[in-house]
C-alpha positions in Angstrom: -4.1 -5.1 14.4 -5.5 -2.0 12.4 -4.4 1.8 12.8 -6.9 4.5 14.1 -7.4 7.3 11.3 -5.3 10.3 11.8 -6.7 13.2 9.5 -4.3 16.0 11.6 -2.3 18.3 8.6 0.3 19.9 10.6 3.6 17.7 10.6 6.7 18.2 11.7 8.8 16.5 9.1 8.7 14.9 5.5 9.1 11.5 7.0 5.8 12.0 9.4 4.2 13.2 6.5 4.7 10.3 4.7 4.3 8.0 7.1 1.0 9.5 7.9 -0.4 9.0 4.7 0.6 5.4 5.5 4.8 5.0 4.4 3.2 4.8 0.8 6.5 4.8 -2.0 7.3 8.4 -2.7 6.7 7.8 -6.6 2.8 7.0 -6.1 2.9 10.7 -4.1 1.4 13.0 -7.0 3.1 16.3 -6.2 1.3 18.6 -8.6 -1.4 19.7 -7.3 1.2 20.4 -4.2 0.1 17.4 -1.4 -2.4 19.3 1.0 -4.1 21.2 -1.5 -5.3 18.5 -3.7 -9.4 18.1 -3.9 -11.7 15.7 -5.5 -11.6 17.9 -9.1 -8.0 16.9 -9.1 -8.9 13.0 -8.2 -11.8 13.4 -11.1 -8.9 14.9 -13.8 -6.5 12.3 -12.9 -8.5 10.1 -13.5 -9.4 11.3 -17.1 -5.4 11.1 -17.4 -6.1 7.3 -16.9 -4.6 7.6 -13.3 -6.5 6.0 -10.2 -5.4 8.3 -7.1 -7.3 8.4 -3.6 -7.5 11.6 -2.1 -5.6 11.6 1.5 -6.1 14.2 3.9 -5.6 16.7 0.5 -3.2 14.8 -1.1 -2.9 12.7 -4.2 -1.8 9.1 -3.7 -1.8 6.7 -7.1 -2.9 3.4 -6.6 -0.8 0.5 -6.4 -1.9 -2.5 -8.5 -0.8 -5.3 -11.2 -1.4 -7.1 -14.1 -2.4 -10.3 -11.6 -3.9 -8.3 -8.7 -6.5 -7.1 -11.5 -7.5 -10.5 -12.3 -8.1 -11.8 -8.9 -10.7 -8.8 -8.0 -12.2 -9.0 -11.6 -12.5 -12.9 -10.4 -13.8 -11.2 -7.2 -16.3 -9.1 -8.4 -17.9 -11.2 -10.4 -18.8 -14.2 -8.3 -20.1 -11.3 -6.2 -22.5 -9.8 -8.7 -23.3 -13.4 -9.7 -24.6 -14.0 -6.3 -25.9 -10.0 -5.8 -27.7 -9.3 -9.0 -29.9 -11.7 -9.3 -31.0 -10.7 -5.8 -31.0 -7.2 -6.3 -29.3 -6.7 -3.2 -27.5 -4.1 -4.6 -24.5 -3.3 -6.9 -20.8 -4.2 -7.0 -18.0 -1.7 -8.1 -14.4 -2.5 -9.2 -11.3 -0.8 -9.2 -12.6 2.7 -10.7 -15.0 3.0 -8.1 -14.4 6.1 -6.2 -16.4 6.3 -2.7 -16.0 9.8 -0.4 -15.7 8.9 2.8 -17.8 10.3 5.9 -14.1 11.8 7.1 -13.8 13.4 3.7 -11.3 11.1 1.9 -11.7 9.9 -1.5 -11.0 6.0 -1.3 -11.2 3.5 -4.4 -11.8 0.0 -3.6 -10.5 -2.7 -5.9 -13.6 -4.5 -5.2 -16.8 -3.1 -3.2 -20.3 -4.0 -2.8 -23.3 -1.4 -1.3 -26.5 -2.7 -0.2 -29.7 -1.2 -1.9 -30.8 0.4 1.0 -27.3 1.8 1.4 -26.6 3.4 -2.1 -30.6 4.5 -2.7 -28.9 8.1 -2.0 -26.0 7.8 -3.7 -28.1 6.7 -6.8 -29.9 9.6 -6.3 -26.9 12.2 -6.6 -25.5 11.1 -9.4 -22.4 12.3 -8.5 -19.0 10.6 -9.4 -18.0 10.2 -6.4 -20.8 9.4 -4.1 -20.7 10.3 0.0 -20.5 6.5 1.1 -19.2 3.7 2.3 -19.4 0.2 1.3 -20.8 -2.4 3.4 -18.3 -4.5 1.9 -14.6 -3.2 1.0 -12.4 -5.6 -1.1 -8.9 -4.6 -1.2 -5.9 -7.0 -2.8 -2.6 -6.8 -2.1 0.2 -5.8 -5.0 3.6 -5.0 -4.3 3.6 -1.2 -4.2 1.6 -1.4 -1.5 2.7 -0.8 2.4 1.7 -2.5 5.9 0.6 0.8 7.4 -1.1 1.9 4.2 -3.4 -1.4 4.4 -4.0 -0.6 8.2 -5.3 2.9 7.4 -8.2 1.6 4.8 -9.4 -0.6 7.0 -10.1 1.8 9.8 -11.0 4.2 7.6 -13.7 1.8 6.1 -14.7 0.3 9.3 -14.9 3.9 11.5 -17.1 4.8 8.5 -19.5 2.2 8.3 -17.8 -0.6 6.8 -19.2 -3.7 8.2 -16.6 -6.4 6.5 -13.2 -5.9 4.7 -11.9 -8.6 3.0 -7.9 -8.6 2.7 -6.9 -10.7 -0.2 -2.8 -11.8 -0.5 -2.5 -13.2 -3.9 1.3 -14.1 -2.9 0.3 -16.5 -0.5 -3.6 -16.9 -1.7 -5.2 -16.1 1.8 -7.9 -13.4 3.0 -8.2 -11.4 6.1 -11.4 -11.1 7.3 -11.5 -7.5 9.2 -14.5 -6.9 11.4 -14.2 -4.7 14.0 -11.5 -1.7 14.1 -8.3 -2.5 16.3 -9.3 -6.0 16.7 -7.4 -9.1 15.0 -8.5 -10.7 11.9 -9.6 -14.0 10.9 -7.3 -15.5 8.1 -8.7 -18.2 5.4 -6.6 -20.3 3.5 -7.2 -21.7 0.3 -9.3 -24.3 1.1 -11.5 -22.6 3.8 -14.7 -21.0 2.6 -15.4 -17.8 3.2 -19.4 -16.1 3.2 -20.8 -13.0 3.0 -22.1 -12.9 7.1 -24.3 -10.9 7.7 -23.6 -8.2 4.8 -24.4 -10.9 2.4 -26.1 -14.3 3.8 -26.3 -16.6 2.0 -23.3 -15.9 0.0 -20.3 -18.6 0.2 -17.0 -19.4 -1.5 -14.1 -21.0 -1.4 -11.1 -19.0 -1.2 -8.8 -20.8 -4.0 -11.9 -19.6 -6.2 -11.3 -15.9 -5.8 -8.0 -16.9 -8.3 -7.4 -17.2 -11.8 -6.9 -20.5 -12.7 -3.7 -20.8 -14.2 -2.9 -21.7 -17.0 -0.8 -24.4 -18.6 
């Protein structure tokens, strides 16, 4: 089950505030600028400092990503790009692709696909943070992620126009497919075939192909 989007900034305690952010570890919450006062300019300034932060209800939250998780994201992005680019279906972004969702939060999917039709406005804007929700969002779980954090991300993606969300678990080597808010996902194992469904008709890959080949 995924969480519904919560945008209220009135909290009775610090614990309630952290819970609203997704129970993220305190070390990932940036305190300058003060929580609740951060803007997109601060997101871009953090990027210049080589720190990727999402903007959640006016608070900067550093993305949780590890070395192996980054490899998984690149493999998935490569598979999608190999399918998308020759067909001119749209664009594939990586873990630095910032997107301003309709509710105002800035999210950075580990991998995302934006169709040519939906991405036209973003291309015309030529902004560092376009106002768009991806057609497909991919999040690769890392040790720093919390269950509630991921649930909130899924809810925001789906409720702002995203059709498909893949949550990739490198430890279990599984992919949870979310299509509709507040409904249980479909879980695929390493030997299952994952498809692009109506978002990317014709795309298909074995889930095990999402993970780097282990070196001998």
